[in-house]
C-alpha positions in Angstrom: -0.1 0.6 0.1 2.0 3.4 -1.0 1.2 6.2 1.0 0.3 10.0 0.4 0.1 13.1 2.1 -1.8 15.8 0.3 -1.0 19.5 0.3 -2.3 22.3 1.5 -3.0 25.5 -0.2 -0.2 27.0 0.9 2.3 24.2 0.1 0.7 24.2 -3.0 1.6 27.3 -4.6 5.5 26.5 -4.2 5.0 23.0 -6.4 6.8 22.6 -9.7 5.0 20.4 -12.5 7.1 17.3 -11.2 6.2 18.1 -7.1 2.2 18.7 -8.1 2.3 15.3 -9.6 4.4 13.7 -7.1 1.9 14.7 -4.6 -1.3 14.3 -6.1 -1.4 12.2 -9.1 -1.8 8.5 -8.3 -0.3 6.5 -11.1 0.3 2.6 -12.0 -2.8 0.9 -11.3 -4.4 -2.0 -12.4 -1.7 -4.3 -13.2 -2.8 -8.0 -14.4 -3.2 -10.3 -11.2 -2.7 -7.8 -8.6 -4.8 -5.8 -6.3 -3.1 -2.5 -5.9 -4.0 0.3 -3.1 -2.9 3.6 -2.1 -3.8 5.1 1.3 -4.7 9.1 0.9 -4.3 11.3 4.4 -7.4 12.9 3.0 -10.8 12.3 4.7 -8.8 8.6 5.2 -8.8 8.1 1.7 -8.3 4.4 0.2 -7.7 4.4 -3.5 -6.9 0.5 -5.8 -7.6 -1.5 -8.0 -8.3 -5.2 -8.7 -7.7 -6.8 -12.4 -7.6 -11.0 -11.4 -6.8 -13.3 -14.1 -6.4 -17.0 -14.1 -7.2 -16.9 -10.2 -9.4 -14.5 -7.9 -7.9 -12.3 -5.8 -8.9 -11.5 -1.9 -9.1 -8.8 -0.9 -6.7 -8.6 2.4 -6.7 -6.1 5.2 -3.3 -3.7 4.7 -0.8 -3.0 7.6 -1.5 0.7 7.5 -4.9 0.1 8.4 -4.6 -1.7 12.0 -7.9 -3.6 11.4 -8.8 -7.7 11.2 -10.0 -7.9 8.1 -10.1 -4.7 5.6 -13.9 -3.4 6.2 -14.0 -3.9 9.8 -14.2 0.0 9.6 -14.6 0.6 6.5 -16.7 1.0 3.1 -15.5 0.3 -0.2 -17.0 1.5 -3.9 -16.2 -1.0 -6.8 -17.1 0.2 -10.9 -15.8 -2.7 -13.2 -14.3 -0.3 -16.2 -13.3 -3.9 -17.9 -14.8 -7.2 -19.2 -16.7 -9.1 -17.2 -16.7 -10.4 -13.8 -18.0 -11.1 -10.2 -17.7 -9.8 -6.6 -18.2 -12.5 -4.0 -18.9 -10.8 -1.2 -19.3 -12.9 2.1 -20.7 -16.1 0.0 -22.9 -13.9 -2.1 -21.6 -13.7 -5.8 -22.3 -9.7 -7.6 -22.2 -9.9 -11.5 -20.8 -7.6 -12.6 -20.2 -6.1 -16.5 -18.9 -3.1 -17.4 -20.0 0.2 -15.7 -21.7 -1.9 -13.0 -21.2 -0.9 -9.7 -21.3 -2.3 -6.2 -21.3 -1.3 -2.7 -19.7 -3.1 0.0 -20.2 -2.4 3.8 -18.9 -2.0 6.9 -18.3 -5.4 8.3 -18.2 -7.6 5.4 -15.2 -10.1 6.1 -14.8 -11.7 2.8 -14.5 -10.1 -0.5 -12.9 -12.0 -3.6 -12.7 -10.7 -7.0 -12.6 -12.9 -10.6 -12.7 -12.6 -14.3 -15.0 -14.7 -16.0 -12.3 -14.6 -19.2 -8.9 -13.8 -17.7 -8.0 -12.7 -21.1 -10.3 -10.2 -21.2 -10.0 -9.2 -17.5 -12.7 -7.2 -15.7 -10.7 -4.0 -14.2 -12.1 -3.5 -10.5 -12.0 0.2 -9.7 -11.8 0.5 -5.4 -12.6 3.1 -3.8 -12.8 3.4 0.2 -13.6 5.5 3.3 -14.3 4.9 6.4 -17.7 3.9 8.1 -19.4 4.6 11.5 -22.5 2.8 10.7 -23.3 -0.4 8.3 -25.1 0.1 5.4 -26.4 -3.1 3.0 -23.9 -4.2 0.2 -26.0 -3.9 -2.7 -25.1 -3.8 -7.2 -26.6 -1.1 -9.7 -26.1 -2.5 -13.1 -25.0 0.7 -15.4 -28.3 -0.5 -17.6 -30.5 0.3 -14.6 -28.8 3.6 -13.9 -31.3 6.7 -15.5 -28.1 9.4 -16.4 -28.8 13.0 -15.7 -27.6 14.9 -19.3 -25.9 18.4 -19.0 -23.7 21.0 -20.8 -24.2 21.2 -24.5 -22.5 21.2 -28.2 -22.1 24.7 -28.3 -19.9 24.9 -25.1 -18.4 21.2 -25.5 -18.9 19.6 -22.9 -21.9 17.8 -23.4 -22.4 15.0 -20.6 -24.5 12.3 -18.9 -23.9 11.7 -15.5 -24.3 8.2 -13.5 -25.7 8.6 -10.2 -24.6 5.0 -8.2 -23.9 5.6 -4.2 -25.8 8.4 -3.1 -28.5 9.5 -0.5 -31.3 9.1 -3.6 -29.5 5.6 -4.8 -27.6 2.7 -2.7 -27.3 3.9 0.2 -23.8 4.6 1.7 -22.3 6.2 5.3 -20.5 8.7 3.2 -19.1 7.4 0.0 -20.8 9.4 -2.6 -19.8 7.6 -6.0 -20.8 7.9 -10.1 -19.3 8.9 -13.1 -19.5 10.6 -16.0 -19.5 10.0 -19.7 -18.7 13.2 -22.3 -19.9 12.6 -25.8 -18.0 12.3 -28.8 -17.3 15.9 -29.9 -17.3 16.6 -26.3 -14.2 17.7 -24.3 -15.0 19.7 -21.0 -16.1 18.1 -17.7 -17.4 19.9 -14.3 -18.2 23.3 -16.4 -18.2 25.2 -14.5 -16.2 24.6 -12.0 -16.4 24.2 -8.2 -15.1 23.6 -4.8 -16.3 22.0 -1.8 -14.8 22.2 1.8 -16.5 19.9 3.3 -16.2 16.9 1.2 -12.9 16.2 -0.9 -13.0 14.3 -4.2 -11.4 11.7 -6.5 -11.6 11.4 -10.1 -10.4 8.6 -11.5 -10.3 8.9 -16.2 -10.8 6.3 -17.7 -11.3 4.7 -21.8 -9.3 7.2 -22.5 -7.3 6.7 -26.2 -4.2 5.7 -25.5 -3.3 8.3 -27.9 -4.9 11.4 -25.7 -4.6 13.0 -23.0 -6.5 14.9 -20.2 -5.9 17.9 -18.8 -6.9 18.0 -15.6 -7.3 21.6 -14.1 -6.8 22.0 -10.5 -5.9 24.8 -7.7 -7.5 27.6 -5.7 -10.0 29.7 -8.6 -7.2 32.5 -8.7 -4.4 29.8 -8.9 -4.3 27.1 -11.0 -2.5 24.6 -12.6 -3.0 20.8 -14.5 -1.8 17.4 -14.5 -1.6 16.0 -17.6 -3.2 12.6 -17.5 -3.3 9.2 -19.5 -6.1 6.2 -19.3 -6.5 4.9 -16.1 -4.8 7.4 -13.4 -6.1 9.2 -10.6 -6.5 12.6 -9.0 -6.8 13.6 -5.8 -8.7 16.5 -5.3 -8.6 18.9 -1.7 -11.8 20.8 -1.0 -10.3 23.7 -1.6 -9.4 22.7 -5.4 -11.5 23.2 -8.4 -11.2 20.0 -10.1 -12.6 20.2 -13.9 -10.3 19.2 -17.0 -10.8 19.0 -20.5 -9.7 15.9 -23.0 -8.0 16.0 -26.6 -11.0 13.4 -27.4 -13.7 12.5 -25.4 -13.5 10.0 -22.1 -14.8 9.2 -19.1 -14.8 9.4 -15.9 -15.2 7.9 -12.1 -16.0 10.4 -9.3 -16.2 9.8 -5.3 -16.5 11.9 -2.2 -16.0 11.3 1.2 -16.1 14.2 4.2 -18.9 15.7 6.0 -21.6 14.9 4.2 -23.8 13.4 1.2 -25.7 16.5 -0.2 -24.2 15.6 -4.7 -24.9 19.3 -5.2 -23.6 21.1 -2.1 -20.7 22.8 -3.9 -19.4 26.8 -4.0 -19.3 27.7 -7.9 -17.0 29.2 -9.6 -17.7 31.6 -12.4 -15.4 30.9 -15.7 -14.3 34.2 -15.7 -13.1 34.6 -12.5 -10.5 31.6 -13.2 -6.5 32.5 -13.1 
């Protein structure tokens, strides 16, 4: 498990490109046959991936958690971005195709991941936060999520937002999770941008054409920087930072939040003209 310590807005202003990438950008997930984890001190976020091939992968606890089992005091969101697979939670198996989302509740002891076809493995994106209440494990299929359509062709940000784990969907203690799909010909996400000091946010970019990139905007609204990101990379966004981006081609990203509340619309908007 890799450990990350986030910078505050003061240190951020002194950082060069390499320091920004080392602090806020998480790379090298989705290794075949492996479970990878990163522990971020901000809101005690754990971010990871599981890519089972020939054999299932079991979710094991990590020394950094000081827990008898991984979900002893945590909850977990799972999004499949690869081939068909299964997640088994305490003996119950969930069939997960691409873009299906699973919530695994606190106190779930035995969790394992498997692929139906090792040649086209499932690729499970994992996001976990501490949980102080227990909610039942539940899954939502991509076909059953009714998207919210936002943006326009004129502003190059026509997109569909799919909410999976939230107050009106799968219930959780503090995890909020879903994903946004950009339409072909649209590039900008999360415009106009915003901050929310009550929650930190994690962006996971995927379905990014290997020959293309996403420029993720971050920082205070009046002192922005950017990170150049490729497919299946993750950026951590503190509450004081905006989180927006533009790609050289359309893409999809998973957004996940944890912190003070679960109100999806609790945000402090920033006018585009105010960005610096």
